[in-house]
C-alpha positions in Angstrom: 16.8 -6.3 -10.2 15.5 -9.8 -11.1 12.1 -10.7 -12.4 10.7 -11.8 -9.0 11.5 -8.4 -7.5 9.9 -6.6 -10.5 6.8 -8.8 -10.3 6.6 -8.1 -6.5 7.0 -4.3 -7.0 4.1 -4.4 -9.6 1.9 -6.4 -7.3 2.6 -4.0 -4.4 1.9 -0.9 -6.6 -1.5 -2.4 -7.6 -2.3 -3.0 -3.8 -1.2 0.5 -3.0 -3.5 2.0 -5.6 -6.4 0.1 -4.3 -5.5 0.9 -0.7 -5.3 4.6 -1.4 -8.8 4.5 -3.0 -10.0 2.7 0.1 -8.3 5.2 2.3 -9.9 8.2 0.5 -13.3 6.6 0.9 -12.7 5.8 4.6 -11.7 9.5 5.2 -15.0 10.7 3.7 -17.2 8.1 5.4 -15.8 7.3 8.8 -17.9 4.2 9.6 -15.3 2.0 11.3 -13.1 3.4 14.1 -9.5 2.6 13.3 -10.0 1.9 9.6 -8.1 4.9 8.5 -5.1 4.2 10.7 -5.1 0.6 9.6 -5.0 1.6 5.9 -2.3 4.2 6.5 -0.1 1.6 8.3 -0.7 -0.9 5.5 0.2 1.7 2.8 3.4 2.7 4.7 4.5 -0.9 5.0 4.0 -1.6 1.3 5.8 1.6 0.3 8.8 0.5 2.5 8.8 -2.9 0.9 8.8 -1.3 -2.6 11.8 1.0 -1.6 13.6 -2.0 -0.1 13.1 -4.0 -3.4 14.2 -1.1 -5.6 17.4 -0.6 -3.5 18.5 -4.1 -3.9 
């Protein structure tokens, strides 16, 4: 794994942490319809990207 991949994984992990906090808050306070689904989709795509980077 090269430096660029490691850096991208670090950035993705930081985004994932922030998104999971937002998802937790969105589940508690459902103001915007579709926000929970959007956050879950974004989390899933970032997790898939991290897995792909780790596999290469």
